[in-house]
C-alpha beads as a LAMMPS data file, in Angstrom:
LAMMPS data file: protein, C-alpha beads

330 atoms
329 bonds

1 atom types
1 bond types

-500.0 500.0 xlo xhi
-500.0 500.0 ylo yhi
-500.0 500.0 zlo zhi

Masses

1 110.0

Atoms # bond

1 1 1 -325.639 187.067 156.941
2 1 1 -325.725 185.446 153.651
3 1 1 -324.124 187.055 150.496
4 1 1 -326.713 185.877 148.009
5 1 1 -329.283 188.488 148.361
6 1 1 -326.679 190.931 147.425
7 1 1 -326.452 189.627 143.832
8 1 1 -329.090 192.126 142.456
9 1 1 -327.159 194.763 144.162
10 1 1 -323.968 193.707 142.601
11 1 1 -325.664 193.684 139.096
12 1 1 -326.952 197.198 139.628
13 1 1 -323.532 198.470 140.828
14 1 1 -321.790 196.825 137.763
15 1 1 -324.266 198.372 135.510
16 1 1 -323.849 201.927 137.069
17 1 1 -320.111 201.743 136.587
18 1 1 -320.269 201.088 132.959
19 1 1 -317.959 203.317 130.756
20 1 1 -319.754 206.557 130.231
21 1 1 -317.392 207.885 127.560
22 1 1 -319.254 206.125 124.827
23 1 1 -321.999 208.920 125.036
24 1 1 -319.527 211.368 123.896
25 1 1 -318.618 209.763 120.442
26 1 1 -318.892 211.742 117.131
27 1 1 -321.935 211.166 115.187
28 1 1 -322.023 210.076 111.534
29 1 1 -323.834 212.286 108.962
30 1 1 -327.465 211.780 109.757
31 1 1 -330.537 211.793 107.644
32 1 1 -332.313 215.115 107.794
33 1 1 -335.678 213.280 108.211
34 1 1 -335.076 210.307 110.528
35 1 1 -338.646 208.876 109.883
36 1 1 -338.357 208.781 106.040
37 1 1 -336.001 205.925 105.595
38 1 1 -334.881 204.537 109.007
39 1 1 -333.344 201.315 107.282
40 1 1 -330.531 203.386 105.534
41 1 1 -330.249 205.979 108.195
42 1 1 -326.583 205.777 109.448
43 1 1 -327.593 207.378 112.673
44 1 1 -330.389 204.943 113.418
45 1 1 -328.832 202.137 115.306
46 1 1 -332.202 200.058 115.308
47 1 1 -332.646 200.596 111.582
48 1 1 -336.422 200.908 112.293
49 1 1 -338.750 203.127 114.112
50 1 1 -339.694 201.502 117.359
51 1 1 -343.438 200.703 117.720
52 1 1 -344.957 202.502 120.555
53 1 1 -347.724 199.880 120.720
54 1 1 -345.375 196.984 121.232
55 1 1 -343.296 199.092 123.676
56 1 1 -346.470 199.901 125.608
57 1 1 -347.774 196.285 125.844
58 1 1 -344.489 194.891 126.705
59 1 1 -343.904 197.707 129.473
60 1 1 -347.308 197.208 130.893
61 1 1 -347.005 193.433 131.170
62 1 1 -343.468 193.445 132.782
63 1 1 -344.506 196.042 135.227
64 1 1 -347.517 194.271 136.181
65 1 1 -345.434 191.182 136.912
66 1 1 -343.014 193.113 138.939
67 1 1 -345.837 194.482 140.976
68 1 1 -347.266 190.885 141.455
69 1 1 -343.655 189.816 142.634
70 1 1 -343.536 192.535 145.310
71 1 1 -347.069 191.584 146.619
72 1 1 -346.151 187.849 146.617
73 1 1 -343.070 188.469 148.397
74 1 1 -345.112 190.497 151.098
75 1 1 -347.817 187.849 151.360
76 1 1 -345.797 184.510 151.061
77 1 1 -342.171 185.547 151.675
78 1 1 -339.360 184.205 149.394
79 1 1 -337.341 187.554 149.524
80 1 1 -334.577 185.684 147.922
81 1 1 -336.287 186.029 144.661
82 1 1 -335.399 189.826 144.792
83 1 1 -332.873 189.321 141.980
84 1 1 -335.575 188.415 139.555
85 1 1 -337.807 191.170 140.932
86 1 1 -334.914 193.923 140.299
87 1 1 -334.243 192.471 136.837
88 1 1 -337.932 192.783 135.796
89 1 1 -337.936 196.495 136.794
90 1 1 -334.727 197.109 135.052
91 1 1 -335.802 195.402 131.890
92 1 1 -338.905 197.358 132.088
93 1 1 -336.848 200.494 132.193
94 1 1 -334.975 199.244 128.958
95 1 1 -338.573 198.829 127.179
96 1 1 -339.401 202.146 128.220
97 1 1 -336.291 203.589 126.678
98 1 1 -337.834 202.494 123.359
99 1 1 -340.539 205.144 123.679
100 1 1 -337.650 207.542 123.508
101 1 1 -336.328 205.909 120.481
102 1 1 -339.719 206.198 118.821
103 1 1 -339.413 210.058 119.124
104 1 1 -335.750 210.275 118.615
105 1 1 -334.484 207.400 116.612
106 1 1 -331.092 208.850 116.093
107 1 1 -330.370 209.225 119.741
108 1 1 -327.326 207.110 120.402
109 1 1 -327.460 207.813 124.258
110 1 1 -331.013 206.414 124.588
111 1 1 -330.051 203.329 122.448
112 1 1 -327.059 202.630 124.723
113 1 1 -329.425 202.788 127.720
114 1 1 -331.997 200.705 126.175
115 1 1 -329.723 198.041 124.723
116 1 1 -327.635 197.662 127.857
117 1 1 -330.780 197.435 130.315
118 1 1 -332.593 194.857 127.948
119 1 1 -329.683 192.632 127.234
120 1 1 -328.084 192.620 130.827
121 1 1 -331.022 192.595 133.120
122 1 1 -331.752 188.859 132.314
123 1 1 -328.641 188.141 134.291
124 1 1 -330.684 188.844 137.438
125 1 1 -333.316 186.449 136.334
126 1 1 -330.759 183.759 135.944
127 1 1 -329.310 184.363 139.354
128 1 1 -332.679 183.839 140.839
129 1 1 -333.048 180.541 139.176
130 1 1 -329.795 179.309 140.775
131 1 1 -330.935 180.506 144.242
132 1 1 -334.348 178.810 143.793
133 1 1 -332.889 175.369 142.935
134 1 1 -330.745 175.247 146.052
135 1 1 -333.953 176.293 148.139
136 1 1 -335.944 173.531 146.487
137 1 1 -333.597 170.900 147.051
138 1 1 -333.094 171.834 150.757
139 1 1 -336.822 172.130 151.235
140 1 1 -337.323 168.550 149.918
141 1 1 -334.318 167.343 152.119
142 1 1 -332.912 166.105 148.646
143 1 1 -329.682 167.854 148.648
144 1 1 -327.680 164.617 148.252
145 1 1 -329.219 164.272 144.567
146 1 1 -327.628 167.440 143.430
147 1 1 -324.226 167.133 141.443
148 1 1 -323.005 170.208 143.507
149 1 1 -323.908 170.720 147.252
150 1 1 -326.311 173.398 148.040
151 1 1 -323.709 175.704 149.632
152 1 1 -321.732 175.676 146.443
153 1 1 -324.660 175.810 143.740
154 1 1 -325.624 179.373 144.213
155 1 1 -322.226 180.960 144.795
156 1 1 -320.693 179.039 141.794
157 1 1 -323.385 179.862 139.473
158 1 1 -323.835 183.391 140.635
159 1 1 -320.383 184.152 140.228
160 1 1 -320.474 182.777 136.813
161 1 1 -323.457 184.904 136.094
162 1 1 -321.840 188.228 137.219
163 1 1 -318.704 187.403 135.410
164 1 1 -320.471 187.071 132.151
165 1 1 -322.582 190.084 132.933
166 1 1 -319.444 192.111 133.353
167 1 1 -318.067 190.619 130.177
168 1 1 -321.256 191.581 128.244
169 1 1 -321.302 195.054 129.669
170 1 1 -317.777 195.797 128.619
171 1 1 -318.178 194.343 125.105
172 1 1 -321.504 196.140 124.721
173 1 1 -320.205 199.534 125.829
174 1 1 -317.294 199.508 123.599
175 1 1 -319.066 198.097 120.515
176 1 1 -321.978 200.535 120.778
177 1 1 -319.756 203.531 121.358
178 1 1 -317.205 202.656 118.642
179 1 1 -316.689 205.138 115.863
180 1 1 -314.472 202.716 113.632
181 1 1 -315.212 199.228 112.305
182 1 1 -312.184 197.532 114.066
183 1 1 -313.331 198.849 117.699
184 1 1 -316.904 197.790 116.863
185 1 1 -315.800 194.241 115.875
186 1 1 -313.713 194.064 119.054
187 1 1 -316.595 194.943 121.308
188 1 1 -318.986 192.760 119.504
189 1 1 -316.425 189.751 120.026
190 1 1 -316.216 190.499 123.706
191 1 1 -319.990 190.701 124.069
192 1 1 -320.536 187.633 122.114
193 1 1 -317.970 185.739 124.291
194 1 1 -319.923 186.753 127.386
195 1 1 -323.157 185.623 125.859
196 1 1 -321.755 182.308 124.887
197 1 1 -320.296 181.834 128.394
198 1 1 -323.601 182.602 129.891
199 1 1 -325.465 180.263 127.627
200 1 1 -323.124 177.481 128.419
201 1 1 -323.189 178.069 132.114
202 1 1 -326.862 178.045 132.246
203 1 1 -327.160 175.054 129.879
204 1 1 -325.155 173.250 132.509
205 1 1 -327.327 174.326 135.227
206 1 1 -330.423 173.186 133.259
207 1 1 -329.017 169.918 132.688
208 1 1 -328.004 169.554 136.280
209 1 1 -331.402 170.438 137.438
210 1 1 -333.040 167.790 135.064
211 1 1 -330.566 165.185 136.545
212 1 1 -331.640 166.273 139.896
213 1 1 -335.285 165.488 139.194
214 1 1 -334.521 162.354 137.368
215 1 1 -332.653 160.896 140.657
216 1 1 -335.640 161.858 142.806
217 1 1 -337.928 160.168 140.477
218 1 1 -335.870 156.865 140.390
219 1 1 -334.233 156.740 143.681
220 1 1 -336.767 158.429 145.931
221 1 1 -340.013 157.779 144.480
222 1 1 -341.927 158.531 147.627
223 1 1 -340.636 162.167 147.452
224 1 1 -341.625 162.268 143.839
225 1 1 -345.038 161.159 144.539
226 1 1 -345.374 163.252 147.572
227 1 1 -348.967 164.755 147.656
228 1 1 -350.141 162.561 144.911
229 1 1 -352.095 160.163 147.340
230 1 1 -353.310 162.940 149.530
231 1 1 -355.855 165.792 149.199
232 1 1 -353.152 168.333 148.335
233 1 1 -354.159 170.164 145.144
234 1 1 -351.965 170.008 142.095
235 1 1 -351.107 173.786 142.397
236 1 1 -349.779 173.062 145.935
237 1 1 -347.581 170.184 144.806
238 1 1 -343.761 170.799 144.810
239 1 1 -343.732 169.395 141.394
240 1 1 -345.801 172.214 139.987
241 1 1 -343.020 174.519 141.144
242 1 1 -340.414 172.242 139.691
243 1 1 -342.145 172.341 136.297
244 1 1 -342.449 176.169 136.695
245 1 1 -338.763 176.412 137.135
246 1 1 -338.122 174.181 133.966
247 1 1 -340.441 176.387 131.979
248 1 1 -338.555 179.294 133.159
249 1 1 -335.283 177.645 132.336
250 1 1 -336.507 176.827 128.657
251 1 1 -337.755 180.507 128.246
252 1 1 -334.267 181.835 129.324
253 1 1 -332.363 179.225 127.015
254 1 1 -334.362 180.493 123.920
255 1 1 -333.551 184.026 124.644
256 1 1 -329.990 183.178 125.176
257 1 1 -329.812 181.289 121.793
258 1 1 -331.338 183.852 120.162
259 1 1 -328.854 186.519 121.435
260 1 1 -325.902 184.400 120.522
261 1 1 -327.109 183.967 117.012
262 1 1 -328.090 187.661 116.777
263 1 1 -324.610 188.987 117.859
264 1 1 -322.890 186.400 115.612
265 1 1 -324.498 188.402 112.785
266 1 1 -323.282 191.705 114.267
267 1 1 -325.085 194.690 115.822
268 1 1 -326.492 195.563 112.196
269 1 1 -327.348 191.965 111.113
270 1 1 -330.769 190.988 109.875
271 1 1 -331.890 189.646 113.237
272 1 1 -330.608 192.558 115.259
273 1 1 -332.572 195.114 113.141
274 1 1 -335.850 193.195 113.000
275 1 1 -338.286 194.418 115.698
276 1 1 -340.526 191.257 115.415
277 1 1 -337.656 188.967 116.280
278 1 1 -336.642 191.113 119.251
279 1 1 -340.087 190.709 120.707
280 1 1 -340.725 186.979 119.589
281 1 1 -337.486 185.604 120.572
282 1 1 -336.249 187.857 123.355
283 1 1 -338.977 189.770 125.007
284 1 1 -341.582 187.117 124.932
285 1 1 -339.576 183.977 126.245
286 1 1 -338.236 186.052 129.000
287 1 1 -341.701 187.274 129.959
288 1 1 -342.840 183.524 130.097
289 1 1 -339.874 182.952 132.124
290 1 1 -340.825 185.356 134.749
291 1 1 -344.529 185.334 134.501
292 1 1 -344.696 181.671 135.397
293 1 1 -343.877 182.505 138.780
294 1 1 -346.916 184.705 139.266
295 1 1 -349.312 181.893 139.873
296 1 1 -346.684 179.668 141.168
297 1 1 -344.810 181.918 143.461
298 1 1 -341.927 179.951 145.207
299 1 1 -342.758 181.272 148.524
300 1 1 -346.015 179.321 148.543
301 1 1 -344.251 176.020 148.193
302 1 1 -341.049 176.719 150.116
303 1 1 -342.596 178.064 153.254
304 1 1 -339.964 176.628 155.608
305 1 1 -337.507 179.386 154.324
306 1 1 -339.659 181.936 156.464
307 1 1 -338.549 180.112 159.634
308 1 1 -334.937 179.866 158.941
309 1 1 -332.627 181.923 161.328
310 1 1 -329.861 182.273 158.729
311 1 1 -329.583 180.658 155.324
312 1 1 -325.916 179.636 155.906
313 1 1 -326.729 177.603 158.996
314 1 1 -329.336 175.668 157.207
315 1 1 -327.384 175.109 154.146
316 1 1 -324.386 173.876 156.361
317 1 1 -326.771 171.220 157.889
318 1 1 -327.821 170.086 154.295
319 1 1 -324.127 169.985 153.258
320 1 1 -323.249 167.695 156.177
321 1 1 -326.032 165.327 155.017
322 1 1 -324.952 165.576 151.566
323 1 1 -321.381 164.704 152.409
324 1 1 -322.509 161.692 154.745
325 1 1 -324.608 160.107 152.213
326 1 1 -321.812 160.602 149.566
327 1 1 -319.402 158.953 151.816
328 1 1 -321.750 156.108 152.695
329 1 1 -323.435 155.187 149.489
330 1 1 -326.522 152.665 149.791

Bonds

1 1 1 2
2 1 2 3
3 1 3 4
4 1 4 5
5 1 5 6
6 1 6 7
7 1 7 8
8 1 8 9
9 1 9 10
10 1 10 11
11 1 11 12
12 1 12 13
13 1 13 14
14 1 14 15
15 1 15 16
16 1 16 17
17 1 17 18
18 1 18 19
19 1 19 20
20 1 20 21
21 1 21 22
22 1 22 23
23 1 23 24
24 1 24 25
25 1 25 26
26 1 26 27
27 1 27 28
28 1 28 29
29 1 29 30
30 1 30 31
31 1 31 32
32 1 32 33
33 1 33 34
34 1 34 35
35 1 35 36
36 1 36 37
37 1 37 38
38 1 38 39
39 1 39 40
40 1 40 41
41 1 41 42
42 1 42 43
43 1 43 44
44 1 44 45
45 1 45 46
46 1 46 47
47 1 47 48
48 1 48 49
49 1 49 50
50 1 50 51
51 1 51 52
52 1 52 53
53 1 53 54
54 1 54 55
55 1 55 56
56 1 56 57
57 1 57 58
58 1 58 59
59 1 59 60
60 1 60 61
61 1 61 62
62 1 62 63
63 1 63 64
64 1 64 65
65 1 65 66
66 1 66 67
67 1 67 68
68 1 68 69
69 1 69 70
70 1 70 71
71 1 71 72
72 1 72 73
73 1 73 74
74 1 74 75
75 1 75 76
76 1 76 77
77 1 77 78
78 1 78 79
79 1 79 80
80 1 80 81
81 1 81 82
82 1 82 83
83 1 83 84
84 1 84 85
85 1 85 86
86 1 86 87
87 1 87 88
88 1 88 89
89 1 89 90
90 1 90 91
91 1 91 92
92 1 92 93
93 1 93 94
94 1 94 95
95 1 95 96
96 1 96 97
97 1 97 98
98 1 98 99
99 1 99 100
100 1 100 101
101 1 101 102
102 1 102 103
103 1 103 104
104 1 104 105
105 1 105 106
106 1 106 107
107 1 107 108
108 1 108 109
109 1 109 110
110 1 110 111
111 1 111 112
112 1 112 113
113 1 113 114
114 1 114 115
115 1 115 116
116 1 116 117
117 1 117 118
118 1 118 119
119 1 119 120
120 1 120 121
121 1 121 122
122 1 122 123
123 1 123 124
124 1 124 125
125 1 125 126
126 1 126 127
127 1 127 128
128 1 128 129
129 1 129 130
130 1 130 131
131 1 131 132
132 1 132 133
133 1 133 134
134 1 134 135
135 1 135 136
136 1 136 137
137 1 137 138
138 1 138 139
139 1 139 140
140 1 140 141
141 1 141 142
142 1 142 143
143 1 143 144
144 1 144 145
145 1 145 146
146 1 146 147
147 1 147 148
148 1 148 149
149 1 149 150
150 1 150 151
151 1 151 152
152 1 152 153
153 1 153 154
154 1 154 155
155 1 155 156
156 1 156 157
157 1 157 158
158 1 158 159
159 1 159 160
160 1 160 161
161 1 161 162
162 1 162 163
163 1 163 164
164 1 164 165
165 1 165 166
166 1 166 167
167 1 167 168
168 1 168 169
169 1 169 170
170 1 170 171
171 1 171 172
172 1 172 173
173 1 173 174
174 1 174 175
175 1 175 176
176 1 176 177
177 1 177 178
178 1 178 179
179 1 179 180
180 1 180 181
181 1 181 182
182 1 182 183
183 1 183 184
184 1 184 185
185 1 185 186
186 1 186 187
187 1 187 188
188 1 188 189
189 1 189 190
190 1 190 191
191 1 191 192
192 1 192 193
193 1 193 194
194 1 194 195
195 1 195 196
196 1 196 197
197 1 197 198
198 1 198 199
199 1 199 200
200 1 200 201
201 1 201 202
202 1 202 203
203 1 203 204
204 1 204 205
205 1 205 206
206 1 206 207
207 1 207 208
208 1 208 209
209 1 209 210
210 1 210 211
211 1 211 212
212 1 212 213
213 1 213 214
214 1 214 215
215 1 215 216
216 1 216 217
217 1 217 218
218 1 218 219
219 1 219 220
220 1 220 221
221 1 221 222
222 1 222 223
223 1 223 224
224 1 224 225
225 1 225 226
226 1 226 227
227 1 227 228
228 1 228 229
229 1 229 230
230 1 230 231
231 1 231 232
232 1 232 233
233 1 233 234
234 1 234 235
235 1 235 236
236 1 236 237
237 1 237 238
238 1 238 239
239 1 239 240
240 1 240 241
241 1 241 242
242 1 242 243
243 1 243 244
244 1 244 245
245 1 245 246
246 1 246 247
247 1 247 248
248 1 248 249
249 1 249 250
250 1 250 251
251 1 251 252
252 1 252 253
253 1 253 254
254 1 254 255
255 1 255 256
256 1 256 257
257 1 257 258
258 1 258 259
259 1 259 260
260 1 260 261
261 1 261 262
262 1 262 263
263 1 263 264
264 1 264 265
265 1 265 266
266 1 266 267
267 1 267 268
268 1 268 269
269 1 269 270
270 1 270 271
271 1 271 272
272 1 272 273
273 1 273 274
274 1 274 275
275 1 275 276
276 1 276 277
277 1 277 278
278 1 278 279
279 1 279 280
280 1 280 281
281 1 281 282
282 1 282 283
283 1 283 284
284 1 284 285
285 1 285 286
286 1 286 287
287 1 287 288
288 1 288 289
289 1 289 290
290 1 290 291
291 1 291 292
292 1 292 293
293 1 293 294
294 1 294 295
295 1 295 296
296 1 296 297
297 1 297 298
298 1 298 299
299 1 299 300
300 1 300 301
301 1 301 302
302 1 302 303
303 1 303 304
304 1 304 305
305 1 305 306
306 1 306 307
307 1 307 308
308 1 308 309
309 1 309 310
310 1 310 311
311 1 311 312
312 1 312 313
313 1 313 314
314 1 314 315
315 1 315 316
316 1 316 317
317 1 317 318
318 1 318 319
319 1 319 320
320 1 320 321
321 1 321 322
322 1 322 323
323 1 323 324
324 1 324 325
325 1 325 326
326 1 326 327
327 1 327 328
328 1 328 329
329 1 329 330
């Protein structure tokens, strides 16, 4: 049995095993009225009062997309997108924690849960993108145009994703639960390193994907035009799914760049304490990255996956083709 579907499970296990000692840290002297001046309240980690309206809109939209994913999987298959489905619901849980922060803005425990869920859940989105590219290349029988063989694309990049996830988890838990500046800076630097590595890894993946499309366009034009000269509607054309994957990658890249810049300023920087930036440069790009698959569900385009007996067998066949064509260039 393939180990790839276990990625979301690994992410959840890693999240569940984060250090819990940070919840027992000593609090600073808090403002008597947490709603009077949240910006200068030493016990308010957000430095503002979370908006219930924005939280409600974001929570509702993400839950709706998650439900659509479940229904799409049931109707068209593509259970290998489960990592993204799991990530959507854990991200929604993080948004849901903001309702608690609205009522209890000084709660460090709620803030830790909110921050870790919101920041780490996109790792599951990224893992699903890695799996999707391998599936798309295999379905088109264009595996030879990937710089990395399909059998290695998913494990290599998912391993990178899980590693950066753990680095961020450790750094975030250390920094958020710190009581002194030195420990806080140490945690921030660890977390920032994880974000930078994740951004670099996903940027490499996106460039590899663009190179893959370029090689198909120039070296295999009949595949690129597949469906153009037939009665296949555009919304069933594989290039539509390819475009959706590209849009999703751009959304994740925007969010990743935002998080790197945000953390480079520190947890109390101008960006980190601005609710508009959080929704405009984090929540919205990620929403576009996942919602794009609601109308263009991969299972509608890659139907052959429903007939596979095992993923590994199918990938092995493609790897052999990849190696044969690499050893005998045209």
